[in-house]
C-alpha positions in Angstrom: -12.1 7.9 -43.9 -15.1 6.5 -42.7 -15.8 4.9 -39.2 -16.5 1.5 -40.1 -18.4 -0.6 -37.4 -17.1 -3.8 -35.7 -19.6 -6.3 -35.5 -18.9 -9.3 -32.4 -19.8 -12.7 -33.4 -20.4 -15.5 -30.9 -22.4 -18.9 -31.5 -23.3 -21.3 -28.6 -22.6 -24.2 -31.4 -18.8 -23.6 -31.6 -16.2 -23.8 -28.5 -16.9 -20.5 -26.3 -14.2 -18.0 -26.2 -12.0 -18.7 -23.2 -10.6 -15.2 -22.7 -11.0 -11.2 -23.6 -11.6 -11.8 -27.0 -14.6 -12.7 -29.8 -15.0 -16.0 -31.3 -15.0 -13.9 -34.9 -15.5 -10.0 -35.8 -17.0 -8.7 -38.8 -15.0 -5.5 -40.3 -15.6 -3.7 -43.8 -16.5 -7.0 -45.5 -14.2 -9.6 -44.0 -14.6 -12.0 -40.9 -12.1 -12.5 -38.9 -12.1 -15.5 -36.6 -10.1 -15.9 -33.8 -7.6 -18.9 -33.7 -9.8 -22.3 -32.9 -8.4 -24.9 -30.7 -9.4 -28.4 -31.1 -12.4 -28.1 -28.5 -15.2 -30.2 -29.2 -17.5 -27.9 -30.8 -20.1 -26.2 -28.5 -17.7 -26.7 -25.5 -14.5 -26.1 -24.0 -13.8 -30.0 -23.2 -10.5 -31.3 -24.7 -11.7 -35.0 -25.5 -8.8 -36.3 -27.7 -5.3 -36.4 -28.1 -5.5 -37.5 -31.6 -4.2 -34.9 -34.4 -6.5 -35.8 -36.8 -9.6 -35.4 -34.5 -7.9 -31.8 -33.2 -7.9 -31.0 -36.9 -11.1 -31.8 -37.5 -12.6 -30.2 -34.5 -10.8 -26.9 -35.4 -12.2 -26.7 -38.7 -15.7 -28.0 -37.4 -15.3 -24.8 -35.1 -14.3 -22.5 -37.4 -17.1 -23.5 -40.0 -19.9 -23.1 -37.5 -18.5 -19.4 -36.7 -18.5 -18.5 -39.8 -22.0 -19.9 -40.4 -23.0 -17.5 -37.7 -21.4 -14.8 -39.3 -23.1 -15.7 -42.7 -20.3 -17.3 -44.7 -19.3 -20.6 -45.6 -15.5 -22.3 -46.1 -15.6 -21.3 -49.5 -15.6 -17.8 -48.4 -12.3 -18.4 -46.8 -9.7 -15.9 -48.3 -6.5 -17.0 -45.8 -5.9 -19.4 -43.1 -3.0 -19.6 -40.8 -2.5 -23.0 -38.9 -0.2 -23.3 -35.9 1.0 -26.7 -35.2 3.4 -28.1 -32.0 5.2 -30.3 -34.3 6.4 -30.0 -37.7 6.0 -33.6 -38.1 2.1 -33.0 -37.7 2.2 -31.2 -41.2 1.0 -34.1 -43.3 -1.6 -35.2 -41.2 -3.3 -31.5 -40.7 -2.6 -31.4 -44.3 -4.7 -34.3 -45.5 -7.6 -33.6 -42.7 -7.6 -29.8 -44.3 -7.6 -30.7 -47.5 -10.7 -33.3 -47.5 -12.2 -30.5 -45.1 -12.3 -27.7 -47.6 -12.1 -29.7 -50.9 -11.5 -28.1 -54.2 -11.3 -24.7 -52.0 -7.7 -23.4 -51.9 -7.5 -20.2 -49.8 -4.1 -18.7 -49.0 -2.6 -20.3 -45.9 0.5 -20.7 -43.8 1.3 -23.9 -41.3 3.6 -22.6 -38.4 5.4 -24.9 -36.1 5.6 -23.5 -32.6 6.6 -25.2 -29.2 3.3 -25.0 -27.0 -0.3 -24.5 -27.8 -2.8 -23.3 -24.7 -4.0 -26.3 -23.2 -1.6 -29.0 -24.7 -3.2 -29.0 -27.9 -1.5 -29.8 -31.0 -3.3 -27.4 -33.7 -4.9 -23.9 -33.8 -6.5 -22.6 -36.7 -7.4 -18.9 -37.2 -9.0 -17.4 -40.5 -10.1 -14.5 -42.7 -13.2 -14.6 -44.9 -15.0 -12.5 -47.6 -18.4 -11.9 -46.9 -20.5 -12.8 -50.1 -21.9 -9.8 -51.8 -25.7 -10.1 -52.7 
């Protein structure tokens, strides 16, 4: 078994990590992006309670972290979305579909009771690093 290096990714363009974790890590050709809440990109400020805006902010933070990792949205292979109410599913799905366009990675939407900082949406993802 080879000793694979884990590279931590951090960019000031996306919301900063709020605890003992990395915004993302790269390991063995994959980028693992930590759960992104709907903070305004580049800040730790919650400026909206609107599910559409939260979803967009989550995805934009995700995009910025992927960009810092050398990847893009079309490199996503798996996305997990947590929502605080199953009623938000159609709204979140609509924003997600618009943001990703024709790209359709594997995905799960998980309804749950409470998300940190009273957010309604959190998104984590795995992307592949494009071979050059």
